[in-house]
ChimeraX commands (.cxc) that place a marker at each C-alpha (Angstrom):
marker #1 position 43.93,28.86,-52.22 radius 0.5
marker #1 position 42.59,26.66,-49.43 radius 0.5
marker #1 position 39.23,26.08,-49.79 radius 0.5
marker #1 position 37.47,25.08,-46.11 radius 0.5
marker #1 position 33.94,24.39,-47.11 radius 0.5
marker #1 position 31.58,24.68,-50.16 radius 0.5
marker #1 position 27.78,25.62,-50.49 radius 0.5
marker #1 position 25.10,25.67,-53.09 radius 0.5
marker #1 position 23.33,28.66,-53.45 radius 0.5
marker #1 position 19.60,28.55,-55.03 radius 0.5
marker #1 position 17.21,31.22,-55.69 radius 0.5
marker #1 position 13.45,30.14,-54.85 radius 0.5
marker #1 position 10.32,31.84,-54.34 radius 0.5
marker #1 position 9.48,29.84,-51.12 radius 0.5
marker #1 position 12.78,29.41,-48.89 radius 0.5
marker #1 position 10.82,27.65,-45.97 radius 0.5
marker #1 position 9.35,25.12,-48.22 radius 0.5
marker #1 position 12.61,24.10,-49.63 radius 0.5
marker #1 position 14.58,24.26,-46.37 radius 0.5
marker #1 position 11.95,22.09,-44.84 radius 0.5
marker #1 position 12.12,19.56,-47.76 radius 0.5
marker #1 position 15.99,19.32,-47.25 radius 0.5
marker #1 position 15.56,18.70,-43.24 radius 0.5
marker #1 position 12.57,16.25,-43.59 radius 0.5
marker #1 position 13.71,13.94,-46.49 radius 0.5
marker #1 position 17.66,14.64,-46.59 radius 0.5
marker #1 position 18.72,14.98,-42.85 radius 0.5
marker #1 position 19.96,18.60,-43.35 radius 0.5
marker #1 position 20.05,20.87,-40.33 radius 0.5
marker #1 position 19.09,24.57,-40.33 radius 0.5
marker #1 position 22.40,26.26,-39.61 radius 0.5
marker #1 position 21.44,29.97,-40.12 radius 0.5
marker #1 position 18.03,31.59,-41.25 radius 0.5
marker #1 position 16.39,35.09,-41.52 radius 0.5
marker #1 position 13.75,36.47,-43.58 radius 0.5
marker #1 position 14.39,35.30,-47.29 radius 0.5
marker #1 position 17.40,33.18,-46.44 radius 0.5
marker #1 position 18.12,29.61,-44.96 radius 0.5
marker #1 position 21.56,27.86,-44.91 radius 0.5
marker #1 position 21.28,24.39,-44.21 radius 0.5
marker #1 position 24.12,21.84,-43.32 radius 0.5
marker #1 position 25.34,18.29,-43.19 radius 0.5
marker #1 position 28.65,16.99,-42.21 radius 0.5
marker #1 position 28.78,14.90,-45.38 radius 0.5
marker #1 position 27.59,17.16,-48.14 radius 0.5
marker #1 position 28.04,20.87,-49.21 radius 0.5
marker #1 position 25.86,23.41,-47.37 radius 0.5
marker #1 position 22.63,24.38,-49.20 radius 0.5
marker #1 position 21.80,28.15,-49.01 radius 0.5
marker #1 position 18.05,29.29,-50.24 radius 0.5
marker #1 position 17.49,32.98,-51.19 radius 0.5
marker #1 position 14.33,34.36,-51.84 radius 0.5
marker #1 position 13.69,35.38,-55.43 radius 0.5
marker #1 position 14.05,39.33,-55.40 radius 0.5
marker #1 position 16.17,39.69,-52.27 radius 0.5
marker #1 position 18.58,42.50,-52.42 radius 0.5
marker #1 position 21.76,40.64,-51.43 radius 0.5
marker #1 position 21.42,39.16,-55.21 radius 0.5
marker #1 position 22.95,41.55,-58.05 radius 0.5
marker #1 position 20.08,43.39,-59.60 radius 0.5
marker #1 position 20.19,41.59,-62.75 radius 0.5
marker #1 position 19.93,38.18,-61.13 radius 0.5
marker #1 position 17.29,39.06,-58.40 radius 0.5
marker #1 position 14.22,37.78,-60.19 radius 0.5
marker #1 position 15.64,34.63,-61.57 radius 0.5
marker #1 position 14.85,31.31,-60.13 radius 0.5
marker #1 position 16.83,28.17,-59.76 radius 0.5
marker #1 position 16.52,26.41,-63.13 radius 0.5
marker #1 position 18.52,23.62,-65.02 radius 0.5
marker #1 position 20.45,22.86,-61.78 radius 0.5
marker #1 position 20.38,19.26,-60.24 radius 0.5
marker #1 position 21.85,18.70,-56.77 radius 0.5
marker #1 position 23.23,15.21,-56.90 radius 0.5
marker #1 position 24.20,13.14,-54.10 radius 0.5
marker #1 position 26.04,9.89,-54.28 radius 0.5
marker #1 position 24.53,7.28,-51.52 radius 0.5
marker #1 position 25.62,3.91,-50.35 radius 0.5
marker #1 position 22.37,2.14,-50.78 radius 0.5
marker #1 position 20.41,3.57,-53.44 radius 0.5
marker #1 position 17.44,1.17,-53.37 radius 0.5
marker #1 position 16.99,1.70,-49.62 radius 0.5
marker #1 position 16.96,5.59,-50.36 radius 0.5
marker #1 position 14.32,5.28,-52.94 radius 0.5
marker #1 position 12.16,2.97,-50.75 radius 0.5
marker #1 position 12.44,5.35,-47.80 radius 0.5
marker #1 position 11.75,8.67,-49.95 radius 0.5
marker #1 position 8.72,6.82,-51.45 radius 0.5
marker #1 position 7.28,5.69,-48.24 radius 0.5
marker #1 position 7.76,9.36,-47.10 radius 0.5
marker #1 position 5.83,10.76,-50.04 radius 0.5
marker #1 position 8.63,12.49,-51.40 radius 0.5
marker #1 position 7.73,13.39,-55.06 radius 0.5
marker #1 position 9.69,10.73,-57.32 radius 0.5
marker #1 position 9.79,12.99,-60.59 radius 0.5
marker #1 position 12.26,10.31,-62.15 radius 0.5
marker #1 position 12.13,6.67,-61.15 radius 0.5
marker #1 position 15.02,4.60,-60.40 radius 0.5
marker #1 position 16.93,3.57,-63.36 radius 0.5
marker #1 position 20.28,2.61,-64.65 radius 0.5
marker #1 position 21.82,4.69,-67.46 radius 0.5
marker #1 position 24.11,2.78,-70.13 radius 0.5
marker #1 position 27.31,3.84,-68.41 radius 0.5
marker #1 position 26.63,2.20,-65.29 radius 0.5
marker #1 position 25.12,5.10,-63.18 radius 0.5
marker #1 position 21.99,4.32,-61.27 radius 0.5
marker #1 position 19.87,7.11,-60.17 radius 0.5
marker #1 position 16.56,8.52,-59.38 radius 0.5
marker #1 position 15.23,12.07,-58.91 radius 0.5
marker #1 position 13.04,13.89,-56.38 radius 0.5
marker #1 position 11.82,17.43,-56.68 radius 0.5
marker #1 position 11.14,19.81,-53.80 radius 0.5
marker #1 position 8.28,22.26,-53.64 radius 0.5
marker #1 position 9.99,25.02,-55.78 radius 0.5
marker #1 position 10.93,22.65,-58.53 radius 0.5
marker #1 position 14.65,22.01,-57.20 radius 0.5
marker #1 position 15.56,18.72,-58.37 radius 0.5
marker #1 position 17.56,16.43,-56.08 radius 0.5
marker #1 position 19.09,13.39,-57.77 radius 0.5
marker #1 position 20.54,10.35,-55.84 radius 0.5
marker #1 position 23.14,8.39,-57.56 radius 0.5
marker #1 position 25.17,5.01,-57.19 radius 0.5
marker #1 position 27.25,3.12,-59.34 radius 0.5
marker #1 position 25.84,-0.01,-60.77 radius 0.5
marker #1 position 27.32,-3.20,-59.20 radius 0.5
marker #1 position 27.34,-6.74,-60.83 radius 0.5
marker #1 position 23.94,-7.58,-59.13 radius 0.5
marker #1 position 22.46,-4.39,-60.73 radius 0.5
marker #1 position 23.57,-5.13,-64.31 radius 0.5
marker link #1:1,2 radius 0.2
marker link #1:2,3 radius 0.2
marker link #1:3,4 radius 0.2
marker link #1:4,5 radius 0.2
marker link #1:5,6 radius 0.2
marker link #1:6,7 radius 0.2
marker link #1:7,8 radius 0.2
marker link #1:8,9 radius 0.2
marker link #1:9,10 radius 0.2
marker link #1:10,11 radius 0.2
marker link #1:11,12 radius 0.2
marker link #1:12,13 radius 0.2
marker link #1:13,14 radius 0.2
marker link #1:14,15 radius 0.2
marker link #1:15,16 radius 0.2
marker link #1:16,17 radius 0.2
marker link #1:17,18 radius 0.2
marker link #1:18,19 radius 0.2
marker link #1:19,20 radius 0.2
marker link #1:20,21 radius 0.2
marker link #1:21,22 radius 0.2
marker link #1:22,23 radius 0.2
marker link #1:23,24 radius 0.2
marker link #1:24,25 radius 0.2
marker link #1:25,26 radius 0.2
marker link #1:26,27 radius 0.2
marker link #1:27,28 radius 0.2
marker link #1:28,29 radius 0.2
marker link #1:29,30 radius 0.2
marker link #1:30,31 radius 0.2
marker link #1:31,32 radius 0.2
marker link #1:32,33 radius 0.2
marker link #1:33,34 radius 0.2
marker link #1:34,35 radius 0.2
marker link #1:35,36 radius 0.2
marker link #1:36,37 radius 0.2
marker link #1:37,38 radius 0.2
marker link #1:38,39 radius 0.2
marker link #1:39,40 radius 0.2
marker link #1:40,41 radius 0.2
marker link #1:41,42 radius 0.2
marker link #1:42,43 radius 0.2
marker link #1:43,44 radius 0.2
marker link #1:44,45 radius 0.2
marker link #1:45,46 radius 0.2
marker link #1:46,47 radius 0.2
marker link #1:47,48 radius 0.2
marker link #1:48,49 radius 0.2
marker link #1:49,50 radius 0.2
marker link #1:50,51 radius 0.2
marker link #1:51,52 radius 0.2
marker link #1:52,53 radius 0.2
marker link #1:53,54 radius 0.2
marker link #1:54,55 radius 0.2
marker link #1:55,56 radius 0.2
marker link #1:56,57 radius 0.2
marker link #1:57,58 radius 0.2
marker link #1:58,59 radius 0.2
marker link #1:59,60 radius 0.2
marker link #1:60,61 radius 0.2
marker link #1:61,62 radius 0.2
marker link #1:62,63 radius 0.2
marker link #1:63,64 radius 0.2
marker link #1:64,65 radius 0.2
marker link #1:65,66 radius 0.2
marker link #1:66,67 radius 0.2
marker link #1:67,68 radius 0.2
marker link #1:68,69 radius 0.2
marker link #1:69,70 radius 0.2
marker link #1:70,71 radius 0.2
marker link #1:71,72 radius 0.2
marker link #1:72,73 radius 0.2
marker link #1:73,74 radius 0.2
marker link #1:74,75 radius 0.2
marker link #1:75,76 radius 0.2
marker link #1:76,77 radius 0.2
marker link #1:77,78 radius 0.2
marker link #1:78,79 radius 0.2
marker link #1:79,80 radius 0.2
marker link #1:80,81 radius 0.2
marker link #1:81,82 radius 0.2
marker link #1:82,83 radius 0.2
marker link #1:83,84 radius 0.2
marker link #1:84,85 radius 0.2
marker link #1:85,86 radius 0.2
marker link #1:86,87 radius 0.2
marker link #1:87,88 radius 0.2
marker link #1:88,89 radius 0.2
marker link #1:89,90 radius 0.2
marker link #1:90,91 radius 0.2
marker link #1:91,92 radius 0.2
marker link #1:92,93 radius 0.2
marker link #1:93,94 radius 0.2
marker link #1:94,95 radius 0.2
marker link #1:95,96 radius 0.2
marker link #1:96,97 radius 0.2
marker link #1:97,98 radius 0.2
marker link #1:98,99 radius 0.2
marker link #1:99,100 radius 0.2
marker link #1:100,101 radius 0.2
marker link #1:101,102 radius 0.2
marker link #1:102,103 radius 0.2
marker link #1:103,104 radius 0.2
marker link #1:104,105 radius 0.2
marker link #1:105,106 radius 0.2
marker link #1:106,107 radius 0.2
marker link #1:107,108 radius 0.2
marker link #1:108,109 radius 0.2
marker link #1:109,110 radius 0.2
marker link #1:110,111 radius 0.2
marker link #1:111,112 radius 0.2
marker link #1:112,113 radius 0.2
marker link #1:113,114 radius 0.2
marker link #1:114,115 radius 0.2
marker link #1:115,116 radius 0.2
marker link #1:116,117 radius 0.2
marker link #1:117,118 radius 0.2
marker link #1:118,119 radius 0.2
marker link #1:119,120 radius 0.2
marker link #1:120,121 radius 0.2
marker link #1:121,122 radius 0.2
marker link #1:122,123 radius 0.2
marker link #1:123,124 radius 0.2
marker link #1:124,125 radius 0.2
marker link #1:125,126 radius 0.2
marker link #1:126,127 radius 0.2
marker link #1:127,128 radius 0.2
view
């Protein structure tokens, strides 16, 4: 197997709202879009695809499900700066900046459809 790219595909009620959130706050660009579908891309991250709940491209048993229990995590180089930037942009911070006992520093924002995006960095000596 030779994997040439990867993507996350999430089912949401309002595709344009989630797409706009990733464009505005995370620097993604819309690669493709149609009614009920948006594919967003960045060079340094997997593509993120949003599908409207109920769309026929989904198998029948999955069409009415929403993205739930999923966290999209991005490891970043300056977590404090990203926290300040997203706070100043008005992105809803749903878990404040914190450090876990195993050394992971993180915070979370939530998009208009309830998709959780987590920004992560590993603690350095000055953050311990």
